[in-house]
C-alpha positions as CSV (number, residue, x, y, z in Angstrom):
1,M,21.0,13.8,75.7
2,E,19.7,11.8,72.7
3,E,22.3,10.6,70.2
4,N,21.6,11.1,66.5
5,N,22.7,7.7,65.1
6,H,20.4,7.8,62.1
7,Y,22.7,10.3,60.3
8,R,25.6,7.9,59.9
9,T,27.4,8.1,56.6
10,N,28.1,5.1,54.5
11,P,31.7,4.2,53.8
12,D,33.0,5.5,50.4
13,D,32.9,2.3,48.2
14,R,34.4,3.2,44.9
15,S,35.3,-0.4,43.9
16,D,32.7,-0.5,41.1
17,N,32.6,3.1,40.0
18,V,34.4,2.4,36.7
19,E,31.8,-0.2,35.8
20,K,28.9,1.9,36.8
21,L,30.2,4.9,34.8
22,Q,30.8,2.7,31.8
23,D,27.2,1.4,32.0
24,M,25.9,5.0,32.2
25,L,28.1,6.0,29.2
26,Q,26.8,3.1,27.2
27,N,23.2,4.0,28.1
28,T,23.8,7.6,27.0
29,I,25.2,6.4,23.7
30,E,22.1,4.2,23.2
31,N,19.8,7.1,24.0
32,I,21.5,9.3,21.4
33,E,21.1,6.5,18.8
34,E,17.4,6.0,19.7
35,A,16.8,9.7,19.5
36,Q,18.5,9.9,16.1
37,D,16.3,7.0,14.9
38,S,13.1,8.8,16.0
39,I,14.0,12.2,14.6
40,Q,12.7,11.2,11.2
41,F,9.2,11.0,12.6
42,A,9.5,14.2,14.7
43,T,8.0,17.7,14.0
44,E,10.5,20.6,13.5
45,E,10.0,21.6,17.1
46,E,10.6,18.1,18.3
47,K,13.7,17.8,16.1
48,S,15.1,20.9,17.7
49,L,14.5,19.5,21.2
50,I,16.0,16.2,20.3
51,E,19.1,17.8,18.8
52,A,19.5,20.0,21.9
53,K,19.2,17.0,24.2
54,N,21.6,15.0,22.2
55,K,24.1,17.9,22.4
56,R,23.8,17.7,26.2
57,R,24.2,14.0,26.0
58,E,27.4,14.4,24.0
59,E,28.7,16.7,26.7
60,S,27.8,14.1,29.3
61,I,29.7,11.5,27.4
62,Q,32.9,13.6,27.6
63,A,32.4,14.0,31.3
64,F,31.8,10.2,31.8
65,R,35.0,9.4,29.9
66,S,37.0,11.8,32.0
67,E,35.5,10.4,35.2
68,I,36.1,6.8,34.1
69,Q,39.8,7.7,33.5
70,D,40.0,9.4,36.9
71,E,38.5,6.4,38.6
72,A,40.6,3.9,36.7
73,N,43.7,5.9,37.7
74,S,42.6,5.9,41.3
75,R,42.1,2.1,41.2
76,E,45.5,1.6,39.7
77,N,47.1,3.8,42.3
78,G,45.7,1.7,45.1
79,F,42.5,3.4,46.2
80,N,40.6,0.4,47.5
81,K,37.9,2.0,49.7
C-alpha cells in the first residue's frame, strides 16, 4: 500500500505572529489613509465604495488588535511552538 507522505502538515510556528499581525495592521492603516487622500478625486459612486471599504478595514483593525493581544498573551504564557 502506497504511503501518502506529501500531505504532512507543517509544525505550528507562532513565534513571529505578533510581528506579522502588527505589519498587517500598519498596512491596513496606511491603506485607509491612502483611500482618504484619494477620495477628493473620486466620483460619488467611488466615494461610497471607498467609504464602505474603509469601514471594513476599520473592523479588520479591531480584529487585528484583538488577535495581537491574544498572541502576545500566548507568548507571555510560554507558548513557544
